[in-house]
Every structure is written in C-alpha cells, then in structure tokens.
C-alpha positions in Angstrom: -42.5 -86.7 -18.6 -43.3 -89.6 -20.9 -46.3 -87.7 -22.1 -43.9 -84.7 -23.2 -41.7 -87.2 -25.0 -44.7 -88.8 -26.8 -46.0 -85.3 -27.7 -42.7 -84.1 -29.3 -42.5 -87.2 -31.3 -46.1 -86.8 -32.6 -45.8 -83.0 -33.2 -46.5 -82.3 -36.9 -43.5 -80.7 -38.9 -45.6 -78.8 -41.3 -44.3 -75.2 -41.2 -41.8 -74.0 -43.9 -39.2 -73.3 -41.3 -39.6 -76.6 -39.8 -39.6 -78.4 -43.1 -36.3 -76.6 -44.0 -34.7 -77.5 -40.7 -35.6 -81.1 -41.2 -34.2 -81.1 -44.6 -30.9 -79.6 -43.2 -30.7 -82.3 -40.4 -31.4 -85.1 -42.8 -28.4 -83.8 -45.3 -26.2 -83.7 -42.4 -27.0 -87.1 -41.1 -26.8 -88.6 -44.6 -23.3 -87.4 -44.6 -22.4 -89.2 -41.5 -22.7 -86.4 -38.9 -25.0 -86.0 -35.7 -27.4 -83.2 -36.3 -30.3 -82.1 -33.7 -32.5 -79.4 -33.3 -31.6 -77.6 -30.2 -32.5 -75.1 -27.6 -35.7 -73.0 -27.7 -37.4 -74.6 -30.6 -37.1 -78.0 -28.7 -38.4 -76.4 -25.5 -41.4 -74.8 -27.1 -42.3 -78.1 -28.8 -42.2 -79.9 -25.4 -44.6 -77.1 -24.2 -46.9 -77.3 -27.2 -45.8 -73.8 -28.3 -45.3 -72.2 -31.6 -41.8 -72.3 -33.0 -40.5 -69.4 -35.1 -37.0 -70.3 -35.5 -35.0 -73.6 -35.5 -31.5 -73.8 -34.8 -29.4 -76.9 -35.3 -26.3 -78.3 -33.5 -24.1 -80.7 -35.4 -21.0 -82.8 -35.3 -20.1 -81.4 -38.9 -17.2 -78.7 -38.8 -18.0 -75.4 -40.4 -16.1 -76.2 -43.7 -18.2 -79.3 -44.1 -21.3 -77.5 -43.7 -20.4 -75.0 -46.2 -19.6 -77.7 -48.7 -22.8 -79.6 -48.2 -25.3 -76.7 -48.9 -25.6 -74.4 -51.8 -26.7 -71.4 -50.2 -25.0 -70.4 -46.9 -23.8 -67.5 -44.9 -20.7 -67.7 -42.8 -21.9 -65.6 -39.8 -19.5 -66.8 -37.3 -17.2 -69.5 -38.5 -14.6 -69.0 -35.9 -17.4 -70.1 -33.4 -18.6 -72.8 -35.7 -21.8 -70.9 -36.8 -23.1 -71.0 -40.3 -26.6 -70.0 -41.7 -28.1 -72.4 -44.2 -30.7 -71.1 -46.5 -33.3 -73.5 -47.7 -36.5 -72.4 -49.6 -36.0 -68.8 -48.5 -35.7 -70.0 -44.7 -32.5 -69.3 -42.7 -31.4 -72.1 -40.4 -28.6 -71.3 -38.0 -26.3 -74.4 -37.8 -23.6 -74.7 -35.3 -20.9 -77.1 -34.6 -20.9 -78.8 -31.2 -18.4 -76.8 -29.0 -17.1 -76.0 -25.7 -16.0 -72.4 -24.8 -12.8 -71.1 -23.5 -12.5 -68.2 -21.0 -14.9 -65.3 -21.3 -12.9 -62.0 -21.0 -15.7 -59.5 -21.7 -18.9 -61.1 -20.1 -20.1 -61.7 -23.5 -17.9 -63.6 -25.8 -15.5 -66.6 -25.4 -11.9 -66.0 -26.1 -11.7 -69.2 -27.9 -13.9 -72.2 -28.7 -13.2 -76.0 -29.0 -15.3 -78.2 -31.2 -16.5 -81.0 -28.9 -19.3 -83.4 -28.5 -23.0 -83.0 -27.9 -22.7 -83.4 -24.1 -20.0 -80.7 -23.9 -22.1 -78.5 -26.0 -25.1 -78.7 -23.7 -23.0 -78.0 -20.5 -21.9 -74.6 -22.0 -25.5 -73.3 -22.5 -27.5 -70.9 -20.2 -30.6 -72.6 -18.6 -31.5 -76.3 -18.3 -34.8 -75.7 -20.2 -32.8 -74.3 -23.2 -30.4 -77.2 -23.4 -32.6 -80.0 -25.1 -31.3 -81.7 -28.3 -33.7 -83.5 -30.5 -33.4 -85.6 -33.6 -36.3 -84.7 -35.9 -35.7 -87.8 -37.9 -35.6 -90.4 -35.3 -37.6 -88.5 -32.6 -34.9 -89.3 -29.9 -34.6 -86.5 -27.3 -31.3 -85.7 -25.4 -31.3 -84.0 -22.0 -27.9 -84.0 -20.3 -28.9 -81.3 -17.6 -32.2 -82.5 -16.3 -34.0 -79.9 -18.0 -37.2 -82.0 -18.6 -37.7 -82.0 -14.7 -37.3 -78.2 -14.4 -39.6 -77.7 -17.4 -42.2 -79.8 -15.8 -42.0 -78.0 -12.4 -41.7 -74.5 -14.0 -38.1 -73.5 -12.9 -35.5 -71.4 -14.5 -32.2 -72.8 -13.5 -28.7 -72.2 -14.8 -26.6 -75.1 -16.0 -23.8 -75.8 -13.5 -22.6 -72.8 -11.4 -25.0 -69.8 -11.8 -22.5 -67.1 -11.1 -20.1 -68.6 -13.7 -22.9 -68.7 -16.3 -23.7 -65.0 -15.8 -20.0 -64.0 -15.8 -19.6 -65.8 -19.1 -22.5 -63.9 -20.8 -24.1 -61.1 -18.7 -27.0 -60.9 -21.2 -28.1 -64.1 -19.6 -29.2 -61.8 -16.5 -32.0 -60.1 -18.6 -32.8 -63.5 -20.4 -33.6 -65.1 -17.1 -36.2 -62.5 -16.3 -37.7 -62.8 -19.8 -38.1 -66.4 -19.6 -39.5 -66.4 -16.1 -42.2 -64.0 -16.9 -43.0 -65.4 -20.3 -43.5 -68.8 -19.1 -44.7 -67.8 -15.4 -41.6 -70.0 -14.3 -40.0 -69.4 -10.8 -36.3 -68.5 -10.9 -34.4 -71.0 -8.8 -33.1 -69.6 -5.6 -29.3 -69.9 -6.3 -29.9 -68.6 -9.9 -31.7 -65.5 -8.5 -29.2 -64.9 -6.0 -26.5 -65.1 -8.6 -28.5 -62.6 -10.7 -28.7 -60.0 -7.7 -25.0 -60.5 -6.9 -23.9 -60.0 -10.6 -26.3 -57.4 -11.8 -23.8 -54.7 -12.4 -22.3 -57.0 -15.1 -25.1 -56.0 -17.3 -23.2 -52.6 -17.9 -20.7 -54.6 -19.9 -23.3 -55.5 -22.5 -23.9 -53.4 -25.6 -26.7 -50.9 -25.5 -28.1 -52.4 -28.4 -28.5 -55.9 -26.9 -29.9 -54.5 -23.6 -32.5 -52.5 -25.5 -33.5 -55.7 -27.6 -33.9 -57.6 -24.3 -36.1 -54.9 -22.7 -38.3 -54.6 -25.7 -38.8 -58.4 -25.7 -39.5 -58.3 -21.9 -42.0 -55.5 -22.1 -43.9 -56.6 -25.1 -44.2 -60.0 -23.7 -46.8 -61.4 -21.2 -46.7 -60.5 -17.5 -45.1 -57.1 -18.1 -45.8 -55.9 -14.5 -44.2 -59.1 -12.9 -41.3 -58.4 -15.1 -40.9 -54.9 -13.6 -40.9 -56.2 -10.2 -38.4 -59.0 -10.9 -36.1 -56.3 -12.6 -36.4 -54.2 -9.5 -35.7 -57.0 -7.0 -32.9 -58.3 -9.0 -31.2 -55.0 -9.3 -31.1 -55.1 -13.0 -33.6 -52.2 -13.3 -31.3 -49.9 -11.2 -28.5 -50.8 -13.7 -30.4 -50.5 -16.9 -33.1 -48.0 -16.2 -32.4 -45.9 -13.0 -35.0 -43.4 -14.0 -37.8 -46.1 -13.7 -36.1 -47.5 -10.6 -36.7 -43.9 -9.1 -40.3 -44.4 -9.3 -40.2 -46.6 -6.3 -41.8 -45.2 -3.2 -42.7 -41.9 -4.8 -46.1 -41.3 -3.2 -49.2 -40.0 -5.2 -52.4 -38.2 -4.1 -54.8 -41.0 -3.1 -57.8 -39.3 -4.5 -56.4 -39.7 -8.1 -54.1 -42.7 -7.5 -55.6 -45.2 -4.9 -53.3 -47.9 -6.4 -50.2 -46.8 -4.7 -46.9 -45.2 -5.6 -45.5 -44.3 -9.0 -43.9 -47.6 -9.5 -47.0 -49.6 -8.7 -49.0 -47.5 -11.1 -46.4 -48.1 -13.8 -46.5 -51.9 -13.4 -50.3 -51.9 -13.3 -50.5 -49.7 -16.5 -48.0 -52.2 -18.4 -50.3 -55.0 -17.5 -53.4 -53.1 -18.9 -51.8 -52.6 -22.4 -53.3 -54.8 -25.1 -50.6 -56.5 -27.2 -48.3 -53.4 -27.2 -45.8 -52.5 -29.7 -42.2 -51.9 -28.4 -42.9 -48.2 -28.9 -46.2 -48.3 -26.8 -44.7 -50.6 -24.1 -41.6 -48.3 -23.7 -43.8 -45.2 -23.7 -45.9 -46.7 -21.0 -42.8 -47.7 -19.0 -41.5 -44.0 -19.1 -44.8 -42.1 -19.0 -44.2 -41.1 -15.4 -40.5 -40.9 -15.2 -40.7 -37.1 -14.9 -42.7 -37.4 -11.6 -39.8 -37.9 -9.0 -37.9 -34.8 -10.1 -41.0 -32.7 -10.2 -42.7 -33.6 -7.1 -43.9 -30.9 -4.7 -45.8 -31.1 -1.5 -48.5 -28.4 -0.7 -52.3 -28.9 -0.1 -51.5 -32.1 -1.9 -48.7 -33.8 -3.8 -48.4 -32.4 -7.4 -46.2 -33.2 -10.4 -46.4 -30.1 -12.3 -44.9 -30.2 -15.8 -43.8 -33.9 -15.2 -44.8 -34.9 -18.8 -42.4 -32.3 -20.3 -39.7 -33.4 -18.0 -40.3 -37.1 -18.6 -40.1 -36.4 -22.3 -36.6 -35.1 -21.9 -35.5 -38.0 -19.7 -37.1 -40.4 -22.3 -35.0 -38.9 -25.0 -31.8 -39.3 -22.8 -32.7 -43.0 -22.1 -33.6 -43.7 -25.8 -30.1 -42.2 -27.0 -28.3 -44.3 -24.2 -30.0 -47.4 -25.6 -29.4 -46.6 -29.1 -33.1 -46.5 -30.4 -33.5 -45.5 -33.9 -34.5 -41.9 -34.5 -38.0 -42.8 -35.5 -38.6 -45.0 -32.4 -37.1 -42.3 -30.2 -39.4 -39.6 -31.5 -42.6 -41.9 -31.2 -41.5 -42.9 -27.5 -40.9 -39.2 -26.6 -44.2 -38.1 -28.1 -46.2 -40.7 -26.0 -44.5 -39.4 -22.8 -45.0 -35.8 -23.7 -48.6 -36.1 -24.9 -50.2 -38.4 -22.2 -51.5 -35.6 -19.9 -53.2 -33.8 -22.9 -56.2 -36.2 -22.6 -57.1 -34.3 -19.3 -58.3 -31.4 -21.5 -59.7 -33.0 -24.7 -63.3 -32.1 -23.8 -62.3 -28.3 -23.4 -60.2 -28.2 -26.7 -61.4 -26.1 -29.6 -62.5 -28.2 -32.5 -59.4 -27.2 -34.4 -57.2 -28.2 -31.5 -58.8 -31.4 -31.1 -58.7 -32.3 -34.7 -54.8 -31.5 -34.6 -54.3 -33.6 -31.5 -56.3 -36.6 -32.9 -54.4 -36.3 -36.2 -51.1 -37.4 -34.6 -49.5 -40.3 -36.5 -49.5 -42.5 -33.4 -52.7 -41.5 -32.1 -54.1 -45.1 -31.5 -51.0 -45.7 -29.3 -51.6 -42.4 -27.5 -55.1 -43.4 -26.7 -54.1 -47.0 -25.8 -51.7 -45.4 -23.3 -54.4 -43.2 -21.9 -56.6 -46.2 -21.4 -54.0 -48.2 -19.6 -53.1 -44.9 -17.5 -56.6 -44.5 -16.4 -57.4 -48.3 -15.5 -54.2 -48.4 -13.4 -55.4 -45.5 -11.4 -58.9 -44.0 -10.9 -60.5 -46.2 -13.7 -62.5 -43.3 -15.3 -62.4 -43.9 -19.1 -64.7 -41.1 -19.9 -62.0 -39.2 -22.0 -60.9 -42.4 -23.5 -64.3 -43.1 -25.1 -64.6 -39.4 -26.0 -61.4 -39.5 -28.0 -62.3 -42.9 -29.4 -65.7 -41.8 -30.6 -64.5 -38.5 -31.9 -61.6 -40.1 -34.0 -64.2 -42.5 -35.5 -66.5 -39.6 -36.3 -63.9 -37.4 -37.8 -62.6 -40.4 -39.9 -66.2 -41.0 -41.3 -66.6 -37.5 -42.2 -63.2 -37.1 -44.1 -60.5 -39.4 -45.3 -58.0 -37.3 -43.5 -58.8 -35.5 -40.2 -56.6 -32.6 -41.4 -57.8 -31.5 -44.8 -55.5 -29.9 -47.5 -54.9 -26.3 -46.6 -57.0 -23.6 -48.2 -54.0 -21.3 -48.4 -50.4 -21.7 -48.9 -47.3 -19.4 -48.6 -47.4 -18.7 -52.4 -51.0 -17.4 -52.1 -49.7 -15.0 -49.3 -46.8 -13.8 -51.6 -49.3 -13.0 -54.3 -51.3 -10.8 -51.8 -48.3 -8.9 -51.1 -47.0 -10.5 -47.9 -43.4 -10.8 -47.4 -42.1 -14.1 -46.2 -41.1 -14.2 -42.5 -42.3 -15.2 -39.0 -46.0 -13.7 -39.6 -46.4 -16.3 -42.5 -46.7 -19.1 -39.8 -49.1 -17.0 -37.7 -51.4 -16.4 -40.7 -51.3 -19.9 -41.9 -52.1 -21.4 -38.4 -54.9 -19.0 -38.1 -56.3 -20.0 -41.5 -56.0 -23.8 -40.6 -57.7 -23.3 -37.4 -60.6 -21.4 -38.9 -60.8 -24.3 -41.6 -61.0 -27.0 -39.0 -63.4 -25.2 -36.9 -65.7 -24.8 -39.8 -65.3 -21.1 -39.8 -64.3 -21.0 -43.6 -64.5 -23.7 -46.3 -63.1 -22.0 -49.4 -60.0 -20.5 -50.6 -61.8 -17.3 -51.3 -63.2 -17.3 -47.7 -59.6 -17.9 -46.5 -58.2 -14.8 -48.4 -61.0 -12.8 -47.0 -60.1 -13.8 -43.5 -56.4 -12.9 -44.0 -57.3 -9.5 -45.6 -59.6 -8.7 -42.6 -57.3 -9.9 -39.8 -53.9 -9.3 -41.2 -54.1 -6.3 -43.5 -51.1 -5.8 -45.7 -49.3 -2.6 -45.6 
C-alpha cells in the first residue's frame, strides 16, 4: 500500500480540471479550512486511472464558500453543496456532514455539518471514501478502503443494509463498480443487495436509466447482466430482459445457449457502444419469450416487431428522450432485416443502408452473429455495400427526380396515389432504371395514366 501512497503523491496535476480543483483547495486552506479531494477522483488516482471530475470536501460552511469564490452555483446549500467555477471548470464543493434519517431511500431528512471522519462514515463503499490533500499529499482513509482497493473488493461502509436503505441507487452502483474494476462484491454486501433489491423501485426512473446506461456502456457488460440477474435487480428494473432466462433456442442457429446467454455474449461483442447501441443490444431479443412456438423446431416469428413494441414501453418507463427512444426501437425492429440483405432489390438495399443509425445497426448485427453462429457474411456484405454506395454518391439516397408539385402539373389530384407514384419513381431511380426528370415523367405517364 505504500506504493499506492507514493504514486498518488507523485501523480501530476496537469489537467485543467485538476488544476482548478487544486486552486479551490488552496483557497479554502488559505482561509483556514480543511479541504480535500474526495471519493472517486482519489480512488482513480490510487488506481492510476484517468480522473474526469474532482469533488472537494471541506470544513468551510456553504456561506463561506459562496463568499470566497467569484463564480458559484448553489446547487444544494441545504446539504452543504456548492459548485465553484474556475477557468470554466465546475468543481463540486461540499461541507463535511453527517446525515439524518433517510425517509425515501434516496435523500436524508436533514444533515448536520460535522468533521471529516463523520463525512467518511456516511458514504457508500470503502473504495469511495478516500480524502486526499492535494497540497500536502496526505491521504486520509477512515474505513480501510486501501485494503479493499488492493484486494479488489466492493464493500459497504458499516452495515450494508443500512447503506442501501439510505440510498437505494447504491444497489446499482455496486454492480457498476464491480464490473468496471473487475472487483468482487463482498459477501454481506451482496446479500444485502439481494435482500433489498425491491428498494430500487423507490428511485426515480431517470436515475435508474442513467445507471443502466453507465453499466451497459462500460466494460464487462455480460458479467454485469449476470450480476444484475443474480442480485434480483434485473427483475426489478428490466423484467422483460429477466424473462430471457431459460428460454431455449434452436441449437443449429444458437449453439451458445438460451436467450439470456445469447444477449450477454452479444453485449460483450459490442465495440465501445453508445448508450443507444448498448440498450438496443440488450433489448434486441426481448420479443422472443412471448412469441416462442414449438413445432419441428423452436421458432420466434415476429419477435423483432413484438420486441420493438416492448422496447418502446421500457424506454417510456425509464424516461428516455424521444430521439433516444426512437433510435433504440429502430435497432430492435430492424435487427432481423440483415437475414435478407442479399435478396433485396437494389432500391430496397439502398433505403435500408441509408438509415441514420446504420453504423449501429451493422454493429448490432455483428455482435448478434458473433454471439451465436459466428457467420459474418451478411455483415461484410452490408459493410462493403455501404462503402461502395458512399464512394459512388455523397448520399446513398439522391435528391428525388419528381415531387408532388410535378404530379400536380401533370394533372394528378393530391391523395393516397401520390405516395404510391413517388415511391415507384424513387425505386426506379435507386435501381438505375431512370436517371432524369424526363424519364421519371415518362414512367409516371406510362404506369399511372391520368384520367
């Protein structure tokens, strides 16, 4: 552990965020108050990992913090939290505190400003309760977090059940930290998660959504899915994904196992997924349990359509934005289309490959294949065709040769026929059957004579 301590002393403070946080700590100390970097930023430094945000804990009360700095945002003065802005960097500064009773499994009913030790004892996990003085290099560890960090253990501070009942979001955070760092969740801590999994229902949909996004865009996504299932949290947050467990698949196409196993393997095959791609992959087969039939072999006819409807329900339940919800639904709805790409007419293929999120469609298909039969023939076909179309034209779908105004000039009355005519003209254009406005007019006159 001495190696860790020496490393954090020598770790350079050279990023704008870290320089700003050092400046804030110095200002507070010069005013006579203790001020330490705290939590995840210290843990990451001890692990020689990148630090994105720096939080500071201090003995200064909120009113003093507000006076000491020119630019501040009082985001939670009742909890002793002030955001200090230095050189466009936002540093969250919180007064040492102890918490009163938690009445809603998320927020304390009251807080009491306290000392640094009391502040450490109210935090979630031992590896997140370090305090470090960036000026002197002194490290404070009141909960034996260094030992757990060295051994790779996620352990609640104090009584695990009490910690989770105080703030039920910690249930998901334990899973996230475990899979992010490949740390083992300590036995009593995991038992408390299983016993209190239902408390996650008391957390807002937005916070659950954000934790799930972090979990499934981070490393070891398949392991995270297993931990969520074993802990009971998957059943509480995503029962539609829980339902994949023990749903069999035809071995000829899915030698990897049941629908749940396929999904966890697919998640691990994704390369640096966005939240949309990660959630699209997580949901891509949720339509299988309700559509499963048994005949000559197990079938899931229409599961992508059913899954898309289910994904919409989940996204609304978890308060996804309209744009994210639409993109996730599209991934689920379109993932089976890759089976027929080689048989598509050129116009149909171009329309399919012109989708705004086609790169994520293709990446989901790649992961889907690698998690099952391993045949990437259609993946490479689409990848190559997409590159070919993009080399030929700036846009796969060129500007239309004909518009509704053109049809009106030809004597057609606006109505349902317009869409049919314009779709036929676009298909002919994409297939190379016609290339000019004049040829489009001729096609319309021939196939849709006006009366």
